[in-house]
C-alpha positions in Angstrom: 144.0 118.7 105.3 141.2 116.7 107.5 143.1 115.7 110.4 140.3 114.8 113.0 136.2 113.6 112.2 133.9 113.8 115.0 130.3 112.1 114.6 127.3 112.2 116.5 125.9 108.4 116.9 121.9 108.2 117.5 120.1 109.7 114.1 123.4 109.9 112.4 125.0 106.6 112.9 122.4 104.4 114.3 118.8 104.8 114.6 117.6 106.3 118.0 118.7 103.8 120.8 119.6 101.0 118.5 123.1 99.5 118.2 122.4 99.2 114.1 125.6 100.5 112.7 126.7 100.1 108.9 129.4 97.7 109.7 131.7 99.2 106.9 132.3 102.5 109.1 135.1 100.1 111.5 137.5 99.6 108.0 136.2 103.1 107.0 138.1 104.4 110.5 140.7 101.9 110.2 141.4 103.3 107.0 141.4 106.7 108.4 143.8 106.0 111.3 146.3 104.9 108.1 146.2 107.8 107.0 146.5 109.9 110.3 143.2 111.0 110.4 141.9 110.8 114.0 137.9 109.6 114.8 135.7 110.6 117.7 132.3 109.7 118.5 130.2 112.3 119.8 127.0 111.6 121.9 124.4 111.7 124.9 125.8 108.1 125.3 127.3 106.6 128.3 131.3 105.6 127.2 130.3 101.8 128.0 127.6 101.8 125.6 130.0 103.9 123.4 132.6 101.1 123.5 130.4 98.4 122.7 128.8 100.0 119.4 132.5 100.3 118.5 133.9 97.3 119.9 136.2 96.5 116.9 137.6 99.9 116.7 137.1 101.0 120.3 140.9 101.4 121.0 141.5 103.5 118.2 139.0 106.1 118.4 138.0 109.0 121.4 134.9 109.6 123.0 132.6 112.6 123.5 130.0 111.4 125.9 127.3 112.2 128.1 126.5 115.3 126.3 130.0 116.8 125.8 130.1 116.4 129.5 133.3 113.8 129.1 136.4 113.5 126.8 138.1 110.5 126.9 139.8 107.4 125.3 139.8 103.8 126.8 142.6 104.6 129.1 142.3 108.3 130.0 139.8 111.1 130.7 141.1 114.2 129.9 138.0 116.7 131.2 134.5 116.4 132.4 132.2 118.7 133.7 130.2 117.4 137.0 126.8 119.7 138.1 126.7 121.2 141.1 124.9 118.8 143.2 122.8 120.9 145.8 121.1 122.4 141.8 121.3 118.7 140.6 118.7 117.9 142.9 116.5 121.1 142.9 116.2 120.3 139.4 115.6 116.8 140.3 112.4 118.2 142.3 111.3 120.0 139.6 111.6 117.3 136.7 109.3 115.1 139.1 106.6 118.0 138.5 106.2 117.3 134.7 103.6 115.2 133.3 104.8 111.4 132.6 108.3 112.0 132.6 111.5 109.8 133.7 115.1 111.1 135.2 118.3 109.5 134.2 121.6 111.2 136.1 124.7 109.8 134.7 128.0 109.6 136.6 131.2 108.9 134.9 130.4 105.1 134.0 127.5 104.4 135.4 124.0 106.0 134.7 121.0 106.0 137.9 117.3 106.0 137.8 114.9 105.7 140.9 112.8 102.6 139.6 112.5 99.8 137.4 110.5 101.8 134.8 110.2 101.9 131.1 113.5 104.1 130.4 115.1 101.2 132.8 114.7 98.7 130.7 115.1 100.5 127.3 118.8 102.1 128.4 119.6 98.6 129.7 118.3 96.4 126.8 118.9 98.7 123.6 121.1 101.1 124.6 123.5 98.7 126.3 124.3 101.3 129.2 125.5 100.0 132.5 122.4 101.4 134.4 121.4 100.8 138.3 118.5 101.4 140.3 118.9 103.1 143.4 115.6 104.6 144.9 115.6 107.9 145.9 118.5 110.2 144.2 119.5 112.4 147.1 119.5 109.6 149.5 121.7 107.2 147.5 123.5 109.1 144.7 127.1 109.9 145.8 128.9 109.5 142.8 129.5 113.2 140.4 126.9 113.6 138.0 127.6 114.7 134.7 124.3 114.8 133.0 120.3 115.2 133.8 118.7 113.3 131.0 114.7 114.1 131.3 112.6 111.3 129.4 109.1 111.4 127.7 107.9 108.2 125.1 107.1 110.5 122.8 107.0 114.5 123.5 109.7 115.5 125.8 110.5 118.8 124.2 107.4 120.4 124.5 106.7 119.7 128.0 109.9 120.3 129.4 110.1 123.9 127.5 106.7 124.5 128.9 108.4 126.3 132.1 111.1 124.0 132.9 113.5 125.4 130.1 113.1 128.9 131.4 113.5 128.4 134.6 116.7 126.7 134.3 118.5 128.1 131.0 120.6 130.8 133.1 122.2 127.9 135.1 122.3 124.5 133.0 122.5 124.4 128.7 119.4 122.2 128.1 119.1 120.8 124.8 117.0 118.3 123.0 118.3 115.0 122.1 115.8 113.4 120.0 111.7 113.3 120.5 112.1 111.5 123.7 115.0 113.2 125.5 116.1 116.0 126.9 119.4 116.7 128.3 120.7 119.3 131.2 124.2 119.8 131.2 126.9 122.2 132.3 126.7 125.8 131.0 130.3 124.7 129.6 129.7 121.5 128.9 128.6 120.3 125.1 129.4 118.9 122.3 131.1 121.5 120.6 133.4 122.8 123.8 134.4 119.4 123.8 135.5 119.0 120.3 137.3 122.2 121.1 139.3 120.6 124.1 140.3 117.8 122.0 141.3 119.5 119.5 143.7 121.3 121.6 144.9 118.4 123.3 145.6 116.9 120.1 147.2 120.2 118.0 144.6 119.9 115.8 142.6 123.5 114.0 139.0 123.6 113.7 140.0 124.1 109.9 141.3 120.1 109.9 138.1 119.2 111.5 134.7 117.4 110.1 131.9 116.7 111.9 128.3 114.8 111.4 125.3 115.7 113.4 121.1 115.5 113.2 120.1 117.4 116.3 120.0 120.6 118.3 122.7 119.0 120.4 125.0 118.6 117.6 125.1 122.3 116.8 128.2 123.3 118.9 130.0 120.0 117.5 129.1 121.4 113.8 130.3 125.2 114.5 133.7 123.8 116.1 134.5 121.9 112.9 134.9 123.4 108.9 133.9 120.9 107.1 130.0 120.3 108.8 127.4 117.8 107.6 123.9 117.3 108.5 122.8 113.9 107.9 120.2 114.2 105.3 117.3 113.1 108.0 118.5 116.1 110.4 116.4 118.6 111.6 115.9 121.3 109.6 118.0 123.6 112.2 120.9 121.7 112.0 120.8 121.6 108.2 120.6 125.3 108.1 123.8 125.4 110.1 125.8 122.9 108.3 128.2 123.6 105.2 127.2 120.4 104.0 124.3 117.8 103.5 125.0 114.3 103.7 122.9 111.7 102.3 120.4 110.4 105.2 120.8 108.2 107.8 118.8 105.3 105.7 121.5 105.3 103.0 124.1 105.4 105.8 124.8 108.9 104.5 127.8 109.5 106.8 129.8 106.5 105.5 129.2 107.4 102.0 130.8 110.7 102.7 133.9 109.5 104.4 134.0 106.5 101.8 134.4 109.1 99.0 136.7 111.2 101.4 139.3 108.2 101.5 138.7 107.6 97.5 140.5 111.1 97.5 143.3 110.3 100.5 143.9 107.0 98.1 144.3 108.8 94.8 146.6 111.8 96.7 146.9 111.4 100.3 145.7 114.8 100.6 142.3 115.1 103.0 141.3 118.4 101.5 137.7 118.2 99.9 137.5 119.2 96.5 
């Protein structure tokens, strides 16, 4: 029986960088909760952005934020992976050598950039991030940092993989979070490890877990769930790794799958899949 449902956000529940969520998902989450099923959003987004997106049910769900570096709900932080400060600023120096790339550093509740760039306005206005301009990172950042995001307007993965990934891959996880983003986190931090941490916290097994994703940084999330779904618009690598394929985002594929699950639950009370 399914007891936990984990979902990526951008590219799975909403178009990248927007708040255009299928409003039916809020009622779905409430109905799932009535059946004893917990919902967790798993995203590269920060907590504030996710809580705003899920405002009607923000108190009812768990959050895996910042690419799997933080596990929390609205009241408590359960797990947090911090990047070593010395290595962080060495990486920052290297990213500044990448052509036309920008950098965002993420703390527990606030993100930071060095100037008011295109990325800054997009994160503030579209993703609805708590984001601050601080000038030079090494001079002004005192908070623990859990994730570094590398932004390029249309080709982040190719640019970062030219040489940066090879240099740092033994120290950090470096994963695509969409065509414009590469996320850098500690080796022990990703959505999958955070989902397993939450499963342990809640006493829920992999066999009792369902997950949805669309991009490479969702592979760990899907592996941690017996019933794994790639959205129909997902990357081919994600479709190959998933047990099931849901309809694409434009058809609100995840919502449709969960509505079918609720039909079964309402008929039988059994969250197993036929």
